[in-house]
C-alpha positions as CSV (number, residue, x, y, z in Angstrom):
1,M,-19.4,70.4,-74.5
2,L,-18.3,70.1,-70.9
3,S,-20.6,68.1,-68.6
4,A,-20.2,66.3,-65.3
5,R,-20.4,63.0,-67.1
6,S,-17.7,63.8,-69.6
7,L,-15.4,65.2,-66.9
8,F,-15.8,62.2,-64.7
9,Q,-15.4,59.9,-67.7
10,E,-12.0,61.4,-68.3
11,I,-11.0,60.8,-64.7
12,V,-12.4,57.2,-64.7
13,V,-10.5,56.1,-67.8
14,D,-7.1,57.6,-66.7
15,D,-5.3,55.5,-64.0
16,D,-3.5,58.4,-62.5
17,A,-6.5,60.6,-62.2
18,F,-8.7,57.7,-61.0
19,Q,-6.0,56.9,-58.4
20,L,-6.1,60.4,-57.0
21,F,-9.9,60.6,-57.0
22,C,-10.3,57.4,-55.1
23,S,-7.5,58.2,-52.7
24,I,-9.1,61.5,-51.8
25,A,-12.5,59.9,-51.4
26,A,-11.2,57.0,-49.3
27,S,-9.2,59.3,-47.0
28,G,-12.2,61.5,-46.3
29,E,-14.5,58.5,-45.6
30,S,-12.0,56.9,-43.3
31,Q,-11.6,60.1,-41.3
32,G,-15.4,60.3,-41.0
33,G,-15.5,56.8,-39.7
34,W,-12.9,57.5,-37.0
35,E,-14.7,60.7,-36.0
36,N,-18.1,59.0,-35.6
37,G,-16.5,56.1,-33.8
38,R,-14.9,58.4,-31.2
39,I,-18.2,60.4,-30.8
40,A,-20.1,57.2,-30.2
41,A,-17.6,56.2,-27.5
42,L,-17.9,59.6,-25.8
43,V,-21.6,60.3,-26.1
44,P,-23.0,61.6,-22.9
45,A,-25.2,59.3,-20.7
46,A,-28.3,61.5,-21.3
47,M,-28.1,60.8,-25.0
48,R,-26.9,57.2,-24.9
49,E,-29.8,56.1,-27.2
50,L,-27.9,57.8,-30.0
51,G,-24.8,55.7,-29.5
52,P,-25.8,52.8,-31.8
53,K,-26.8,55.2,-34.6
54,I,-23.5,57.0,-34.4
55,V,-21.7,53.7,-34.5
56,R,-23.7,52.7,-37.6
57,H,-22.8,56.0,-39.2
58,G,-19.1,55.5,-38.5
59,A,-19.2,51.9,-39.8
60,D,-20.8,53.1,-43.0
61,E,-18.1,55.7,-43.5
62,D,-15.4,53.1,-42.9
63,K,-17.1,50.8,-45.4
64,H,-17.0,53.6,-48.0
65,G,-13.3,54.1,-47.5
66,R,-12.8,50.3,-48.0
67,I,-14.9,50.4,-51.2
68,F,-12.8,53.2,-52.7
69,N,-9.7,51.3,-51.9
70,A,-11.1,48.1,-53.3
71,L,-11.8,50.0,-56.6
72,L,-8.2,50.9,-56.7
73,R,-7.0,47.4,-56.1
74,K,-9.2,46.1,-58.9
75,R,-7.2,48.4,-61.2
76,G,-3.9,47.2,-59.6
77,L,-3.4,50.6,-58.1
78,E,-2.4,51.7,-54.6
79,P,-3.7,54.8,-52.7
80,V,-1.6,57.9,-53.0
81,P,-1.0,60.7,-50.5
82,V,-3.8,63.3,-50.5
83,P,-2.7,66.8,-51.3
84,P,-3.5,68.9,-48.2
85,E,-5.4,71.5,-50.3
86,T,-7.8,68.8,-51.5
87,D,-8.5,67.3,-48.0
88,Y,-12.1,68.4,-47.5
89,T,-12.5,66.8,-44.0
90,M,-9.2,68.2,-42.7
91,L,-10.0,71.7,-43.9
92,L,-13.5,71.5,-42.4
93,E,-12.0,70.5,-39.0
94,R,-9.5,73.3,-39.1
95,R,-12.4,75.8,-39.6
96,G,-14.3,74.4,-36.7
97,I,-16.8,72.2,-38.7
98,G,-17.1,69.0,-36.7
99,L,-15.8,68.4,-33.2
100,A,-12.2,69.1,-32.7
101,H,-9.9,66.1,-32.9
102,D,-8.1,67.0,-29.7
103,K,-11.4,66.8,-27.9
104,L,-12.2,63.4,-29.6
105,R,-8.9,61.9,-28.6
106,R,-9.6,62.5,-24.9
107,E,-11.5,60.1,-22.7
108,E,-13.8,62.8,-21.4
109,P,-17.5,62.4,-22.2
110,L,-18.9,64.9,-24.7
111,T,-21.7,67.3,-23.6
112,E,-25.2,67.4,-25.0
113,R,-24.3,70.6,-26.8
114,D,-21.4,68.8,-28.5
115,I,-23.8,66.2,-29.9
116,V,-26.2,68.9,-31.1
117,V,-23.3,70.7,-32.8
118,Y,-22.1,67.4,-34.3
119,L,-25.5,66.6,-35.8
120,A,-25.9,70.1,-37.2
121,H,-22.5,70.0,-38.8
122,S,-23.3,66.5,-40.2
123,R,-26.6,67.7,-41.6
124,V,-24.6,70.2,-43.8
125,T,-21.8,67.8,-44.9
126,E,-24.2,64.9,-45.5
127,Q,-26.2,67.1,-47.8
128,R,-23.1,67.7,-49.9
129,A,-22.2,64.0,-49.8
130,A,-25.8,62.9,-50.8
131,D,-25.9,65.5,-53.7
132,Q,-22.5,64.4,-55.0
133,M,-23.4,60.7,-54.9
134,E,-26.7,61.4,-56.6
135,M,-24.8,63.1,-59.4
136,L,-22.4,60.2,-59.7
137,V,-25.3,57.7,-59.8
138,R,-26.8,59.7,-62.7
139,C,-23.5,59.6,-64.5
140,F,-22.2,56.1,-63.6
141,G,-25.0,54.2,-61.9
142,D,-24.9,51.6,-64.7
143,H,-21.1,51.5,-65.2
144,P,-19.8,47.9,-65.0
145,E,-16.8,48.8,-62.8
146,L,-18.3,51.6,-60.6
147,G,-22.1,51.3,-60.7
148,N,-22.7,48.9,-57.8
149,A,-20.3,50.7,-55.5
150,I,-21.7,54.2,-56.3
151,R,-25.3,53.0,-55.7
152,M,-24.4,51.4,-52.4
153,I,-22.6,54.5,-51.1
154,S,-25.4,56.8,-52.4
155,D,-28.0,54.8,-50.5
156,D,-26.0,55.1,-47.3
157,E,-25.5,58.8,-47.7
158,D,-29.3,59.2,-48.1
159,N,-29.7,57.3,-44.8
160,H,-27.2,59.5,-43.1
161,L,-29.0,62.7,-44.3
162,A,-32.4,61.3,-43.2
163,Y,-30.9,60.5,-39.7
164,C,-29.6,64.0,-39.3
165,H,-33.0,65.5,-40.2
166,E,-34.9,63.3,-37.9
167,E,-32.6,63.6,-34.9
168,L,-32.2,67.4,-35.2
169,L,-36.0,67.8,-35.4
170,R,-36.3,65.7,-32.2
171,L,-33.6,67.8,-30.5
172,A,-35.3,71.0,-31.6
173,R,-38.5,69.9,-29.9
174,E,-36.5,69.3,-26.8
175,G,-35.4,72.9,-26.7
176,H,-32.2,73.0,-28.8
177,G,-33.8,74.9,-31.7
178,R,-31.9,78.1,-31.5
179,T,-28.5,76.4,-31.2
180,I,-29.4,74.1,-34.1
181,Q,-30.4,77.0,-36.5
182,R,-27.3,79.0,-35.6
183,V,-24.9,76.2,-36.1
184,L,-26.6,75.1,-39.3
185,R,-26.2,78.6,-40.8
186,E,-22.6,79.0,-39.7
187,S,-21.7,75.6,-40.9
188,A,-23.3,76.0,-44.3
189,L,-21.7,79.3,-45.0
190,T,-18.3,77.9,-44.0
191,E,-18.7,74.7,-45.9
192,I,-19.6,76.2,-49.2
193,G,-16.3,78.2,-49.2
194,I,-14.3,75.2,-48.3
195,Y,-16.0,73.1,-51.0
196,R,-15.2,75.8,-53.6
197,D,-11.5,75.8,-52.6
198,V,-11.3,72.1,-52.5
199,S,-13.0,71.8,-55.9
200,L,-10.6,74.3,-57.4
201,A,-7.7,72.4,-56.0
202,V,-8.9,69.0,-57.2
203,M,-9.5,70.4,-60.7
204,R,-6.0,71.8,-60.8
205,H,-4.5,68.4,-60.0
206,M,-6.8,66.7,-62.5
207,G,-6.0,69.2,-65.1
208,R,-2.3,68.5,-64.7
209,L,-2.7,64.8,-64.8
210,L,-5.1,64.9,-67.8
211,G,-3.3,67.6,-69.7
212,W,-6.2,70.0,-69.9
213,P,-5.6,73.1,-72.0
214,A,-5.7,76.4,-70.3
215,P,-9.1,77.5,-71.7
216,K,-10.7,74.3,-70.5
217,A,-9.2,74.7,-67.0
218,A,-10.3,78.3,-66.8
219,L,-13.8,77.4,-67.9
220,L,-14.1,74.7,-65.2
221,A,-12.7,77.1,-62.5
222,A,-15.3,79.7,-63.6
223,G,-18.0,77.2,-63.2
224,I,-16.9,76.3,-59.7
225,R,-16.8,79.9,-58.7
226,G,-20.2,80.5,-60.3
227,M,-21.7,77.7,-58.2
228,Y,-20.1,79.2,-55.1
229,A,-21.7,82.6,-55.9
230,Y,-25.1,80.9,-56.3
231,E,-24.7,79.0,-53.0
232,R,-23.4,82.1,-51.2
233,F,-26.4,84.2,-52.4
234,S,-29.2,81.7,-51.8
235,G,-28.3,78.1,-52.4
236,W,-27.0,77.5,-48.9
237,H,-30.6,77.6,-47.6
238,R,-31.2,74.1,-48.9
239,M,-28.4,72.9,-46.5
240,V,-30.1,74.3,-43.3
241,D,-33.8,73.5,-43.7
242,L,-35.1,70.6,-41.6
243,R,-38.0,68.3,-42.6
244,M,-39.2,64.9,-41.4
245,P,-37.6,62.4,-43.9
246,E,-39.5,59.6,-45.6
247,R,-36.8,57.2,-44.3
248,R,-37.5,57.0,-40.6
249,D,-35.0,55.5,-38.2
250,A,-32.6,55.3,-41.2
251,L,-29.6,54.2,-39.0
252,G,-31.5,51.7,-36.9
253,G,-29.9,48.3,-37.0
254,V,-26.4,47.3,-38.1
255,A,-24.4,48.6,-41.0
256,T,-25.0,46.8,-44.3
257,A,-22.3,44.8,-46.0
258,A,-20.7,45.6,-49.3
259,P,-20.2,42.2,-51.1
260,G,-17.3,42.2,-53.5
261,F,-15.9,45.4,-52.1
262,A,-15.5,45.5,-48.3
């Protein structure tokens, strides 16, 4: 019987598949770190109080990238190039999810609307990240090699999601509600399609590395498409609702360390 645990177990025990998995994860986290670092540097004066939280967010993402690379080193492996069709963050940026990189490379301050859009995009992508890490904690939270790293990253992703909820609710009260709801909806509907395409691409690469028979690969692809159909019909709503989180001021203070990893 196929399950998330059995599939990830196959990936974890195979060096080539594990190498690709960690390389994809590290690349995405490192790109997120760069993006947040640039946004923090360009945050408009009227929103300067958000700067330290955005810095913290970027530092966490950088840390996650280092953690995945450290997991590779512990196996005696090096990162490998990320196939473009599996590059979730790059594909999001190409579809307009997140602030354009050419804008972030300039030295011009961002606008207040840019920051509202950034937080709305982040609320969607951080939901995906938090859900994925929660699943990995269920599968491998007690794994001797991966457990500690996965739990640390999962806790950070929960903080990032809480921060997005709290700041967007504050900005909605300040008059940005219509923009927030529009951007949330557009982002969620775009993200679920990209996530489907990236998932299918990753499964194709893993199937080749692990020698999956055609029926197994077809069943996994059908499952991914079925999840997309559910999300397209109604599941996307969970990615756009806003509620005050239990974790308040989740990104206050400095980024936490990752002893033994980064």
